[in-house]
C-alpha positions as CSV (number, residue, x, y, z in Angstrom):
1,M,-67.6,146.9,34.2
2,N,-67.1,143.8,36.6
3,L,-67.2,140.6,34.7
4,F,-69.4,139.6,37.8
5,E,-72.8,141.3,38.5
6,T,-75.1,140.1,41.1
7,N,-77.8,137.5,40.3
8,Q,-75.8,136.8,37.1
9,N,-73.2,134.3,36.3
10,P,-71.0,136.0,33.6
11,Q,-68.7,133.0,34.0
12,T,-68.4,130.7,30.9
13,D,-67.1,127.6,28.7
14,F,-63.8,128.1,26.9
15,S,-63.0,126.7,24.0
16,L,-59.7,123.9,24.0
17,N,-57.5,126.4,22.2
18,E,-58.5,129.3,24.4
19,K,-57.7,127.1,27.6
20,L,-54.6,126.1,26.3
21,D,-53.5,129.5,25.4
22,W,-54.5,130.1,29.0
23,L,-52.2,127.5,30.3
24,R,-49.5,128.6,28.0
25,L,-49.4,131.9,29.3
26,I,-49.9,130.9,32.5
27,R,-46.6,128.8,32.3
28,T,-44.3,131.3,31.0
29,E,-41.5,132.3,33.0
30,N,-42.1,135.9,34.9
31,V,-46.0,135.3,34.4
32,G,-47.8,135.0,37.7
33,P,-51.6,135.4,38.7
34,I,-51.8,139.0,38.9
35,T,-49.6,139.7,36.1
36,F,-51.5,137.2,33.8
37,Y,-54.9,139.1,34.7
38,K,-53.0,142.5,33.7
39,L,-51.9,141.1,30.4
40,I,-55.5,139.8,29.6
41,E,-57.1,143.5,30.7
42,R,-54.5,145.0,28.6
43,Y,-54.7,142.7,25.4
44,S,-58.4,141.1,25.9
45,S,-57.1,137.6,25.1
46,A,-54.1,134.9,26.1
47,S,-53.3,134.5,22.5
48,E,-52.7,138.4,21.8
49,A,-51.1,138.7,25.2
50,L,-48.5,135.9,24.2
51,N,-47.6,137.8,20.9
52,A,-46.9,140.9,23.2
53,L,-44.7,138.8,25.3
54,P,-41.1,139.2,23.3
55,E,-41.4,142.8,22.6
56,L,-42.7,143.7,26.4
57,S,-39.9,141.9,27.7
58,K,-37.5,143.4,25.7
59,K,-39.1,147.4,26.5
60,G,-38.8,145.9,30.3
61,G,-34.9,145.5,29.6
62,R,-34.7,142.0,29.2
63,K,-31.7,141.2,27.1
64,K,-33.2,138.2,25.7
65,P,-37.1,138.4,24.4
66,L,-39.3,136.4,26.7
67,V,-41.1,133.5,25.1
68,A,-44.0,131.3,26.1
69,P,-43.7,127.2,26.2
70,N,-43.9,126.0,23.0
71,K,-47.7,125.3,22.0
72,N,-46.3,121.5,21.2
73,T,-45.5,121.1,25.3
74,I,-48.8,122.7,26.5
75,E,-50.7,120.7,24.5
76,K,-48.6,117.2,25.8
77,E,-49.1,118.4,29.3
78,Y,-52.8,118.5,28.6
79,E,-53.3,115.3,27.0
80,D,-51.1,113.7,29.7
81,L,-53.3,114.8,32.1
82,Q,-56.4,113.7,30.4
83,K,-54.9,110.5,30.4
84,L,-55.0,110.5,33.8
85,G,-58.5,111.0,34.5
86,G,-58.1,114.6,35.0
87,D,-58.4,118.2,33.3
88,I,-58.0,121.6,33.7
89,V,-60.6,124.8,34.7
90,C,-60.3,128.5,34.0
91,V,-60.8,131.0,36.3
92,N,-63.9,132.4,34.4
93,E,-65.0,128.8,33.8
94,K,-68.3,127.8,35.4
95,T,-67.1,125.1,37.5
96,Y,-64.2,127.5,38.6
97,P,-64.3,127.5,42.7
98,L,-66.3,130.6,42.8
99,A,-64.6,131.2,46.7
100,L,-61.0,131.2,45.1
101,A,-62.0,133.3,42.1
102,A,-62.7,136.3,44.3
103,T,-59.2,136.2,45.6
104,D,-57.0,139.0,44.1
105,D,-54.0,136.3,43.2
106,A,-56.2,133.3,42.4
107,P,-54.6,130.8,39.8
108,P,-55.6,131.6,36.5
109,V,-55.7,127.7,35.6
110,L,-56.1,124.9,37.9
111,S,-55.6,121.2,37.1
112,Y,-57.4,118.6,39.1
113,L,-58.7,114.8,39.4
114,G,-61.8,113.9,40.7
115,D,-65.3,115.6,40.9
116,I,-65.4,119.2,40.3
117,N,-68.8,119.6,41.5
118,L,-67.4,119.6,45.0
119,V,-66.3,123.1,44.7
120,R,-70.0,123.9,44.6
121,A,-71.0,123.2,48.2
122,P,-69.4,124.7,51.5
123,C,-66.4,124.2,52.3
124,L,-64.0,124.6,55.2
125,A,-60.5,124.1,55.5
126,M,-58.1,122.2,58.2
127,V,-54.3,122.4,58.7
128,G,-51.9,121.7,61.4
129,A,-48.5,120.0,62.2
130,R,-47.0,117.4,60.4
131,N,-45.7,115.9,63.4
132,A,-49.0,116.1,65.2
133,S,-49.5,114.3,68.5
134,L,-52.0,111.1,68.8
135,N,-54.6,112.9,70.3
136,G,-54.5,115.9,67.9
137,K,-54.5,113.9,64.8
138,K,-57.4,112.2,66.4
139,F,-59.5,115.3,67.0
140,A,-58.7,116.5,63.5
141,T,-60.4,112.9,62.2
142,K,-63.5,113.3,64.5
143,L,-64.0,117.1,63.4
144,A,-63.1,116.4,59.8
145,K,-65.9,113.9,60.2
146,E,-68.5,115.3,62.1
147,L,-68.2,118.5,59.8
148,G,-68.6,116.5,56.6
149,Q,-71.6,114.7,58.2
150,C,-73.2,118.7,58.3
151,G,-72.6,119.1,54.7
152,Q,-69.0,120.8,55.2
153,I,-66.7,119.8,52.2
154,I,-63.0,119.4,54.1
155,V,-60.2,121.0,52.2
156,S,-56.1,120.6,53.1
157,G,-53.1,120.2,51.8
158,L,-52.7,116.4,51.8
159,A,-49.2,116.4,54.1
160,R,-48.4,114.1,56.7
161,G,-50.1,115.1,60.1
162,I,-53.5,116.9,60.7
163,D,-53.6,117.2,57.0
164,T,-53.9,113.4,56.4
165,S,-55.8,113.5,59.5
166,A,-58.5,115.6,58.2
167,H,-58.8,114.0,54.6
168,E,-59.4,110.7,56.4
169,G,-62.1,112.0,58.4
170,A,-64.1,113.4,55.7
171,L,-63.7,110.9,52.8
172,A,-67.3,109.4,52.9
173,T,-68.6,113.2,53.0
174,G,-66.2,115.0,50.6
175,T,-62.8,116.3,50.9
176,I,-60.6,118.4,48.2
177,A,-56.4,118.0,48.4
178,V,-54.4,120.6,47.0
179,V,-51.0,119.6,46.4
180,A,-47.7,121.9,46.0
181,G,-46.2,120.3,43.2
182,G,-48.1,118.6,39.6
183,I,-51.0,116.8,40.4
184,D,-49.4,113.4,39.3
185,V,-46.4,113.7,42.1
186,I,-47.6,112.1,45.4
187,Y,-46.2,114.1,47.9
188,P,-45.3,112.3,50.7
189,R,-44.9,108.7,49.3
190,E,-46.8,107.3,52.7
191,N,-49.7,109.0,51.5
192,A,-50.3,107.4,48.1
193,E,-52.9,105.1,49.2
194,L,-55.0,108.4,50.7
195,Y,-53.9,110.4,47.1
196,E,-56.1,107.6,45.3
197,Q,-58.7,107.5,48.0
198,V,-59.3,111.6,47.4
199,K,-59.0,111.1,43.8
200,Q,-61.5,108.5,43.8
201,K,-64.1,110.0,46.3
202,G,-63.1,113.5,46.1
203,L,-61.4,116.1,44.4
204,I,-57.6,117.1,43.9
205,F,-56.5,120.4,42.7
206,A,-53.0,121.5,41.4
207,E,-51.3,124.8,40.2
208,S,-48.0,123.4,39.3
209,P,-47.1,121.6,36.0
210,L,-47.7,117.8,35.7
211,G,-44.3,116.3,37.1
212,M,-43.0,119.2,39.0
213,E,-41.7,118.2,42.2
214,P,-42.8,120.0,45.2
215,I,-40.1,122.5,46.4
216,A,-40.2,125.3,49.7
217,R,-41.7,128.3,47.7
218,H,-44.5,126.4,46.2
219,F,-46.1,125.6,49.7
220,P,-47.2,129.2,50.4
221,K,-48.8,129.1,47.3
222,R,-50.4,126.0,48.1
223,N,-51.8,127.3,51.4
224,R,-53.2,130.6,49.5
225,I,-55.9,127.8,47.5
226,V,-56.3,125.9,50.7
227,S,-57.8,128.9,52.5
228,G,-58.9,130.7,49.4
229,L,-61.7,127.3,48.5
230,S,-62.9,127.9,52.2
231,A,-65.1,130.0,54.1
232,G,-62.5,129.3,57.2
233,V,-59.6,127.7,57.9
234,I,-59.3,125.5,61.4
235,V,-56.0,125.4,63.0
236,V,-55.2,122.1,65.0
237,E,-52.1,122.0,66.0
238,A,-48.8,124.5,64.7
239,T,-45.6,125.7,66.0
240,F,-45.1,129.4,65.6
241,K,-43.0,128.9,62.3
242,S,-45.8,126.5,61.0
243,G,-47.2,126.7,57.4
244,S,-50.6,126.4,59.0
245,L,-49.5,130.1,60.5
246,I,-49.1,131.2,57.0
247,T,-52.2,129.5,55.8
248,A,-54.0,131.1,58.6
249,R,-52.6,134.7,58.0
250,M,-53.5,134.2,54.6
251,A,-57.3,133.5,55.6
252,G,-57.5,136.5,57.5
253,E,-56.1,138.6,54.3
254,Q,-58.8,136.9,52.3
255,G,-61.6,137.9,54.6
256,R,-62.0,134.4,55.7
257,D,-62.9,133.2,59.5
258,V,-59.9,131.6,61.4
259,Y,-60.7,129.0,64.0
260,A,-58.2,127.4,66.5
261,V,-58.2,124.3,68.8
262,P,-56.1,125.2,72.0
263,G,-53.8,123.0,73.3
264,Y,-51.4,122.6,76.5
265,P,-49.4,125.8,77.0
266,L,-46.2,123.7,77.5
267,D,-46.5,121.6,73.7
268,P,-44.6,123.4,71.1
269,R,-47.4,122.3,69.0
270,A,-50.1,124.7,70.8
271,Q,-47.9,127.9,70.9
272,G,-49.6,128.6,67.4
273,P,-53.6,127.7,67.6
274,N,-53.3,129.3,71.2
275,K,-51.5,132.9,69.7
276,L,-54.4,132.7,67.0
277,I,-56.7,132.9,70.0
278,Q,-55.3,135.7,71.7
279,D,-55.4,137.5,68.4
280,G,-59.0,136.7,68.0
281,A,-59.0,133.5,66.4
282,I,-62.3,131.4,67.2
283,L,-61.7,128.8,70.0
284,V,-62.7,125.5,69.1
285,Q,-63.6,122.6,71.1
286,N,-66.3,120.4,68.8
287,A,-67.9,121.1,65.5
288,H,-70.8,122.9,66.8
289,D,-68.1,125.9,68.0
290,I,-67.6,126.0,63.9
291,L,-71.2,125.7,63.0
292,N,-72.3,128.6,65.5
293,A,-70.1,130.6,65.0
294,M,-70.2,130.8,61.2
295,N,-74.3,130.8,61.7
296,T,-73.4,133.9,64.3
297,Y,-70.8,135.8,62.9
298,S,-70.5,134.9,58.9
299,G,-73.9,134.6,58.1
300,G,-73.4,130.8,57.1
301,K,-71.4,131.8,54.5
302,A,-70.8,129.1,52.0
303,L,-68.8,129.2,48.6
304,H,-71.7,130.0,46.4
305,D,-72.1,132.8,48.6
306,Y,-69.5,134.4,46.7
307,S,-71.2,134.6,43.5
308,A,-72.2,138.0,44.6
309,Q,-68.1,139.3,44.6
310,A,-66.5,140.4,41.4
311,L,-64.1,137.8,39.6
312,P,-61.0,139.3,38.5
313,N,-61.5,141.6,35.8
314,L,-60.7,140.0,32.4
315,S,-62.4,142.1,30.0
316,L,-61.4,146.0,30.0
317,V,-58.7,146.9,27.9
318,S,-56.1,149.8,29.3
319,E,-56.3,153.0,28.1
320,N,-53.3,153.7,25.5
321,T,-50.0,155.0,27.0
322,D,-47.3,157.0,25.1
323,E,-44.5,155.1,24.7
324,K,-42.0,157.9,25.8
325,E,-43.9,158.4,29.1
326,I,-43.8,154.4,29.7
327,E,-40.3,154.7,29.0
328,D,-39.7,158.0,31.5
329,V,-41.2,155.8,34.1
330,R,-39.2,152.9,33.4
331,A,-36.0,155.0,34.6
332,L,-38.1,156.4,37.6
333,L,-38.6,152.8,38.9
334,L,-35.2,152.1,38.7
335,Q,-34.5,155.3,40.6
336,N,-36.7,154.9,43.1
337,L,-36.7,151.1,43.4
338,S,-34.9,148.9,46.0
339,Q,-34.5,145.2,47.4
340,M,-37.3,146.8,50.0
341,P,-41.2,146.4,48.7
342,V,-42.4,149.6,48.0
343,G,-46.3,149.9,47.6
344,V,-47.6,150.8,43.8
345,D,-49.7,153.5,44.7
346,E,-47.1,155.3,46.9
347,L,-44.9,154.8,43.9
348,A,-47.3,156.9,41.8
349,R,-47.5,159.6,44.5
350,V,-44.1,159.9,44.6
351,C,-42.8,159.7,41.0
352,H,-46.1,162.1,39.9
353,V,-47.0,159.5,37.2
354,S,-50.1,158.5,35.6
355,I,-51.3,155.1,36.6
356,P,-52.2,153.5,33.3
357,A,-47.8,154.4,32.6
358,L,-47.0,153.0,35.6
359,Q,-48.9,149.8,35.3
360,M,-47.3,149.2,32.1
361,A,-43.9,149.8,33.1
362,V,-44.3,147.6,36.3
363,L,-45.6,145.1,33.8
364,E,-43.0,145.3,31.0
365,M,-40.2,145.2,34.2
366,E,-41.9,142.3,35.7
367,L,-41.7,140.2,32.5
368,A,-38.2,140.9,32.1
369,G,-37.2,139.8,35.6
370,R,-36.1,143.2,36.8
371,L,-38.7,143.4,39.0
372,G,-40.9,141.1,41.5
373,R,-44.5,141.4,42.9
374,L,-45.4,140.8,46.3
375,P,-48.7,140.8,48.1
376,G,-50.3,143.9,48.8
377,N,-49.7,145.8,45.4
378,R,-46.2,145.9,46.4
379,V,-42.9,145.6,43.9
380,V,-39.5,145.1,44.3
381,L,-36.6,145.7,42.5
382,L,-34.6,142.2,42.0
383,D,-30.9,141.4,41.2
384,E,-29.8,141.0,38.3
C-alpha cells in the first residue's frame, strides 16, 4: 500500500531522533536517494538500516565494512544549521514539498533557511545562461515579477545571470533558491546580498552537508530539485551545452512543462531555447503565454495538486530471500555487468532471477561501491 492516497495526507512529523537517523543514513557513503528508499523499504526505519549497513556492504564485496557518519557529527551539523536559523525536513513530513516528493529520486532530507510555507504555493522554475545578455536579464526580471504578481513562486539556482535576475524579480512576491553546495556556502560570492535577501524574504534549500563547496557533479543534482519543485521550467537563454538544458530535460522526465523564450538565431545563447521550441517546448513571449498554457494544457496544475500522487514508498518490507540465492545473483551480476549501463528489468529477464533477490544483490553491491545506480532504473559496474 502506498503512503499516499487520494484525499488523505500520510505525511507526518518525525521525532528529532528519527530525523537525525535519516540525515545520518543519507550522509553515508554510497547511499543515494533511491538506495535510501530501498533500505527504508526493507528495514522499516533508518535506525535499523544503519545497523544493517556494515553486513550489507560486506556481502556486496566491500573489504572494509561501510559505516555511517558518527552520530555526534550529524548532531553537530544539525545544531550548526539551527544556529543559522535553519532546519531540516524529511520527505514524508507535512512540510516537505509535495511536487518534489512525487519524483523518483527526491532528496530524503533537505536543509532549509527561510519560509518553508512557500512550497505550498504554485511554483515555476526559471533558468538560463550565466553569461546572459542585458536584454535577457531584463526580460527574466520582468517575467519573474509578472508571474509572481499572478501568484507563482519563482524557483531558481542562485547562479549569476538569469538565475540572479529571476530571484530579483520575484523577491517581493516569493522566490525559492536551491543551492548546489552546503546551505551556508554562498556561490557565487557576488550574490551574497541576494542570498541574504532570499533568506529573509523567501526560501533556500540544500541537499549537501553544511560547509560543502559546490563541485561540478553537484549541479545536475541541484537542477533536479529546481525542476522537481515546479510545475514547469522556463528557459530564457542557454547554449547547447548549458546546464539549463539539463534542467529542461529533467523537467520533461519528471512530467513538468517546458517553456522557452526564443532568441536571435546567431546568438549562441539562443540556440538552447530555440532548439527546445523545435522539440515541442512552449514558446514564451510574456507571462500570459505561460499562464494560458498552464490553464490550457496542464489544468493549472499547482504544487498542491500533486497530493494525489504517490510519495516514495517507505512502508513496505520486502519479502525474505534466501541468502544463497542472493549470492548466486551477485555472481551473475559480475558476469553480466560492465561499464555500459543496463536496465534492472533487463537483468532480471536475462539472468532469470527473482526481483527480490536481484534488488537485494544490487543494494549490497551499491553499498560496497562496486555498482552504480543511474536514472531510468539502470545500473553500471564501477571500477574497483
